[in-house]
C-alpha positions, 0 to 999 in steps of 0.5 A: 566354856560358859561365858561366866567362866571365860575370865578364869585362867592361869594367865588371868590369875597371874595377871591379877596377882601382878596387877595387885602387886603393882597397885600396892607398890603405887600406893606405897610409893605415892604415900611415901613421896607425899609424907616426904613432902610434908603431907600427914600420913593418913591423907597421904595413904588415902591419896595413894590408895585412891590413885592405886585403885584407879591404876588397879582398875585400868590394869585389870580392865585391860591386862587381867580380864581384857574387858571391852565392856563400857566403863560406865558399867565396869567402874561402879562395879569395881568400886562395889567389889573394892568396898565389899573387899574392905568389909570382907577383910574386916569380918575375916580379920575380926573372926581370925583374931577372935579365934585366937590367931596372932595379928600377922597370920590373921591378916595374911589369911584375911588378905588371901580371902579378899584376893580370892573374893576380888578375883572371882567377883571381878571375873564373874561380874565386874568385867564379865563378858555376859550380856549386861 
C-alpha cells in the first residue's frame, strides 16, 4: 500500500470518530463548568473549544494516526485543517440552507462533510508518514 494511504483503515476511522466524540464531550463539559462558575457563554465555549482542540490533536496523533512525525510539523498542519474545516462547514451550511434544507438536516450534512474532509486530510497530510 502506498505510504499516502497507510492511515486509512477501519481502525483509524473508528478511532477518529471516537476521538472526535471525546473532544466534543471535553468541549461541552468545560463550557458547562465555566458557565456554572460565572464565565459568560461565548468565552466559556471558546475556552472549551480551544482545550478540546488540543485534546483532539494529541489523541489523533497517538491513537488514530499513530504518528511519529515531529509536532513542530503536525501541530501547525492540524490547525490549518481545523480552520479549513470551519470554512468548509460555513460554505456547506450556506449552500444547504440556500438549497432549501432546514437548519438541522443542513448542519448534519455539513458536519458529515467536515468529518470526511478532516479524516482524509489528517491522514494524507497532517500525520502522513511520507517524507516531509
